C-alpha positions as CSV (number, residue, x, y, z in Angstrom):
1,M,-10.8,0.9,14.1
2,R,-10.5,-1.9,11.4
3,S,-7.3,-3.5,9.8
4,F,-6.7,-5.4,6.8
5,T,-3.6,-7.4,5.6
6,F,-2.3,-7.7,2.1
7,T,0.8,-8.8,0.2
8,I,2.4,-6.8,-2.5
9,D,5.2,-7.2,-5.0
10,M,5.8,-4.2,-6.9
11,S,8.8,-3.4,-9.0
12,Y,11.0,-0.4,-8.5
13,T,10.2,0.7,-12.0
14,L,6.4,0.3,-11.6
15,F,6.5,2.5,-8.3
16,Q,8.6,5.2,-10.1
17,Q,5.2,5.8,-11.9
18,H,3.5,6.5,-8.5
19,Y,6.5,8.2,-7.2
20,S,6.7,10.7,-9.8
21,G,3.0,11.6,-9.7
22,A,1.6,9.6,-12.8
23,A,-0.4,7.7,-10.4
24,S,-1.3,9.1,-7.1
25,S,-2.7,5.7,-5.5
26,V,-2.2,1.9,-5.5
27,V,-4.9,-0.8,-5.5
28,V,-4.2,-3.8,-3.5
29,L,-6.2,-6.9,-2.6
30,T,-6.5,-7.8,0.9
31,D,-6.1,-11.4,2.3
32,T,-9.9,-11.5,2.5
33,G,-10.5,-10.4,-1.2
34,L,-11.4,-6.7,-0.6
35,K,-9.8,-4.2,-2.9
36,L,-8.5,-1.2,-1.1
37,Q,-7.0,2.3,-2.8
38,L,-4.2,3.6,-0.9
39,P,-2.3,6.9,-1.5
40,A,1.0,5.8,-3.1
41,I,2.8,8.4,-1.1
42,R,2.0,6.3,2.0
43,L,3.9,3.4,0.6
44,R,7.1,5.4,-0.3
45,R,9.0,4.6,3.0
46,F,8.8,1.1,2.2
47,L,10.6,1.3,-1.0
48,T,14.0,-0.4,-1.8
49,H,16.0,-1.1,-4.9
50,A,13.9,-4.2,-5.4
51,G,10.5,-2.4,-5.0
52,I,7.9,-2.8,-2.4
53,T,7.7,-6.5,-1.5
54,G,6.1,-8.1,1.7
55,K,3.2,-8.8,3.7
56,F,1.4,-5.2,5.2
57,R,-1.1,-4.2,7.5
58,V,-3.3,-1.2,7.2
59,V,-5.4,0.2,9.9
60,V,-8.2,2.4,9.2
61,T,-10.7,4.6,11.4
62,N,-14.2,3.9,11.7
63,D,-14.9,6.2,8.9
64,N,-12.4,4.3,6.5
65,K,-9.8,7.1,6.7
66,L,-6.2,5.6,6.5
67,E,-4.5,5.5,10.0
68,T,-1.3,3.5,9.7
69,I,0.6,0.9,7.3
70,E,3.0,-1.3,8.5
71,R,5.2,-4.2,7.3
72,L,4.4,-7.6,9.0
């Protein structure tokens, strides 16, 4: 398994587009410059009235399937 860290600062209004299904994924830039496309539904549990903010770690399997996302 591999892990990547990234920082996100997405407003509540912007995430509503993903939440409502208008966009099904979110693209983030990792701390090492790699772009990751994540299913928006997996970020939903981190949503607050301020949106989604903070530093996160994503763990993927050896075949690049998403395992977990956690706030650091």
